[in-house]
C-alpha positions as CSV (number, residue, x, y, z in Angstrom):
1,M,24.0,-20.1,103.0
2,A,26.0,-21.5,100.4
3,A,25.8,-20.1,96.8
4,D,24.9,-22.2,93.8
5,I,27.3,-22.7,91.2
6,V,26.1,-23.5,87.8
7,V,28.3,-24.5,84.8
8,E,27.5,-24.6,81.3
9,V,29.4,-26.6,78.9
10,D,29.1,-25.4,75.3
11,E,29.4,-28.9,73.8
12,A,29.3,-27.7,70.4
13,A,32.4,-25.6,70.8
14,I,34.1,-28.6,72.4
15,E,33.3,-30.8,69.3
16,A,34.3,-28.2,67.0
17,L,37.7,-28.0,68.8
18,A,38.7,-31.6,67.3
19,L,38.3,-30.0,63.8
20,D,40.3,-26.8,64.2
21,D,43.3,-26.8,61.6
22,D,46.0,-26.5,64.3
23,V,44.5,-29.4,66.5
24,Q,44.3,-31.6,63.5
25,A,48.0,-30.8,62.5
26,D,49.0,-31.8,66.2
27,M,46.9,-34.9,65.8
28,R,48.7,-35.7,62.5
29,A,52.1,-35.1,63.8
30,R,51.3,-37.3,67.1
31,M,50.1,-40.3,64.8
32,D,53.1,-39.8,62.5
33,R,55.2,-40.4,65.6
34,V,53.0,-43.4,66.4
35,V,53.8,-44.8,62.9
36,Q,57.6,-44.1,63.4
37,V,57.6,-46.0,66.9
38,A,55.4,-48.9,65.6
39,K,57.5,-49.5,62.7
40,A,60.9,-49.3,64.6
41,T,59.4,-52.0,67.0
42,A,57.2,-54.3,64.8
43,P,58.1,-57.8,64.4
44,V,59.4,-58.4,60.9
45,L,59.3,-61.8,59.4
46,T,58.4,-60.8,55.8
47,G,58.3,-57.0,56.2
48,R,54.6,-56.8,55.2
49,F,53.2,-56.1,58.6
50,Q,55.7,-53.3,59.2
51,E,55.2,-51.7,55.7
52,S,51.5,-51.8,56.0
53,I,51.7,-49.5,59.2
54,H,50.5,-45.9,58.2
55,R,48.5,-42.9,59.3
56,V,45.1,-42.8,57.7
57,E,45.0,-39.6,55.6
58,Q,41.5,-38.5,56.0
59,A,40.4,-37.9,59.6
60,D,36.9,-39.1,60.5
61,A,34.1,-36.5,60.5
62,D,34.6,-36.0,64.3
63,G,38.3,-35.2,63.8
64,T,39.7,-38.6,65.1
65,V,43.0,-39.4,63.3
66,H,43.9,-42.9,62.8
67,V,47.0,-45.4,62.4
68,D,46.3,-48.5,60.8
69,A,48.1,-51.8,59.7
70,N,46.1,-53.1,56.8
71,V,47.5,-56.6,56.2
72,H,44.8,-59.1,56.7
73,Y,46.7,-60.6,59.8
74,A,47.5,-57.5,61.6
75,I,45.0,-58.3,64.4
76,Y,46.7,-61.4,65.1
77,V,50.1,-59.8,65.2
78,E,48.6,-57.2,67.6
79,H,46.6,-59.4,69.9
80,G,48.0,-63.0,69.3
81,T,46.0,-66.1,69.0
82,R,44.9,-68.7,71.2
83,Q,47.0,-71.3,69.4
84,T,49.5,-73.0,71.5
85,D,52.4,-75.7,70.9
86,R,52.1,-79.0,72.7
87,H,53.8,-77.5,76.0
88,G,51.1,-75.0,76.0
89,R,53.3,-72.1,75.1
90,A,51.6,-69.4,72.9
91,I,52.8,-69.9,69.3
92,H,51.7,-66.3,68.2
93,P,51.5,-64.2,71.5
94,P,50.3,-60.7,71.4
95,R,52.9,-58.2,70.2
96,L,50.9,-55.0,71.1
97,T,53.0,-52.9,68.4
98,L,50.4,-50.3,67.6
99,T,49.2,-50.1,71.3
100,N,52.6,-49.8,72.7
101,A,53.8,-47.0,70.0
102,L,50.6,-45.0,71.0
103,D,51.8,-45.3,74.7
104,A,55.4,-44.4,73.6
105,A,54.2,-41.5,71.4
106,G,52.2,-40.0,74.3
107,G,48.9,-40.8,72.9
108,D,45.7,-42.5,74.8
109,H,44.1,-45.6,73.7
């Protein structure tokens, strides 16, 4: 007869782990690397998008650390638009600057 295996997960301990000082320091360092890669690979017309890329200083209550580009058109740089020229080519194709920077820095999106 096979023995039953019971695994109890301490979800509170797992949630608290994200708030640990060492984990937060690691997350900030990783997001700083994302910022470096994003700024190095960002498309530059005026430089405003590139300059706006930054790590949000305050982590969320659950410990999540964010990188943001806070110009009003950042979403269109990242994901592009459906606008096409008369030949059907995208005028503003997706650049995926932040997405690719997260991948390059070893993050997960």
